[in-house]
C-alpha positions in Angstrom: -10.9 -38.8 42.3 -12.6 -36.1 40.3 -9.5 -34.2 39.3 -10.1 -32.1 36.2 -7.3 -30.8 34.1 -7.6 -27.0 33.9 -4.9 -26.6 31.3 -1.7 -28.2 30.0 1.0 -27.2 27.6 4.3 -28.5 26.4 6.5 -25.5 25.7 10.2 -24.6 25.1 11.8 -24.1 28.6 13.7 -21.0 27.5 10.6 -19.3 26.3 8.8 -20.4 29.5 11.5 -18.9 31.7 11.5 -15.6 29.6 7.8 -15.4 30.1 8.3 -15.8 33.9 6.2 -18.9 33.8 3.2 -17.3 32.3 2.2 -19.8 29.6 -1.1 -18.2 28.4 0.5 -16.6 25.3 3.2 -19.2 24.6 2.7 -21.5 21.6 3.0 -25.2 22.5 5.8 -27.1 20.9 9.2 -28.6 21.1 12.2 -27.9 18.8 14.7 -30.5 17.7 18.4 -29.7 18.0 19.2 -31.3 14.7 17.7 -33.2 11.8 15.6 -36.1 13.0 16.0 -38.4 14.7 17.5 -36.0 17.2 17.3 -34.8 20.8 15.0 -32.0 21.5 15.9 -28.7 23.2 14.8 -28.7 26.8 11.1 -28.3 27.2 8.6 -28.1 30.1 5.3 -29.9 30.7 3.1 -27.4 32.5 -0.3 -28.1 33.9 -2.9 -27.3 36.6 -5.7 -29.4 38.0 -9.0 -28.5 39.6 -11.2 -30.4 42.1 -8.1 -32.2 43.6 -9.3 -32.4 47.2 -5.7 -32.6 48.5 -2.8 -34.7 47.1 -2.9 -37.4 44.5 -0.5 -39.2 42.2 -0.5 -38.1 38.6 1.2 -40.0 35.8 2.1 -38.4 32.4 3.8 -39.8 29.3 4.4 -38.6 25.8 3.0 -40.5 22.8 3.8 -40.0 19.1 1.1 -39.5 16.4 0.8 -43.3 16.0 0.1 -43.8 19.7 3.5 -45.2 20.6 5.0 -44.1 23.9 8.1 -42.1 23.4 8.5 -40.9 27.0 8.0 -43.5 29.6 5.5 -42.6 32.3 6.5 -40.1 34.9 4.8 -40.2 38.4 4.4 -37.0 40.3 2.8 -36.3 43.6 0.4 -33.4 43.0 -0.6 -31.3 46.0 -3.2 -28.5 45.9 -1.0 -26.0 44.0 -1.8 -23.7 41.2 0.6 -25.3 38.7 3.1 -28.1 38.2 6.0 -27.9 35.8 8.4 -30.7 34.9 11.5 -29.8 32.8 12.6 -32.4 30.3 16.2 -32.1 28.9 16.9 -35.6 27.7 14.2 -36.5 25.2 14.9 -37.5 21.6 12.3 -37.8 18.9 12.4 -39.9 15.7 10.7 -37.4 13.5 9.0 -34.0 13.5 5.2 -33.9 13.5 2.2 -31.9 14.8 0.5 -34.8 16.4 2.4 -35.6 19.6 0.5 -35.6 22.8 1.2 -35.7 26.5 -1.2 -38.1 28.2 -2.2 -37.6 31.9 -3.5 -40.3 34.2 -5.0 -40.1 37.6 -5.7 -43.2 39.7 -4.6 -45.4 36.8 -7.2 -43.9 34.4 -6.6 -41.6 31.5 -7.8 -38.1 32.6 -6.7 -35.8 29.8 -4.4 -35.2 26.7 -2.7 -32.1 25.4 -1.3 -32.0 21.9 1.9 -30.3 20.8 4.1 -30.2 17.7 7.7 -31.4 17.5 9.5 -29.0 15.0 12.7 -29.5 13.0 15.5 -27.0 13.9 14.9 -23.5 12.8 17.1 -22.4 9.9 
C-alpha cells in the first residue's frame, strides 16, 4: 500500500474539542496530571492519510525519547475518511520530555512518525 501520512498530531483532548477538531493551530503536546511519573490528561492522536485506495489497517504506538514503547500498538481500520482521531485517557508517563513520538505502521512497516512533548503539570 502506498498510503502517505498527510499530517499527525498528538494534542490535549480538551483543546481539540474547544477547537472543534481543527488542529492546524493547536500545539502538539500532552500534560501530566501530577509530578512524574504520573498519568497524563486525556489526549487525542489525530491524523489523516493520502493515497489510501480504500480501507487498510493502521497500527500506532507511542515511544519515549529512548525508543522504548510506552503505549502498546493500537490497530485501527482506516477507511477513506479525511481524519482519524483516537482519544487516550489512561496513559501514564515516567517523565516529561520533548522527544516522545507516535509511530505509525501500515502493512507491518513503519510509515511515519510525529513528535510531541510530554509536559509537567502547569503551575
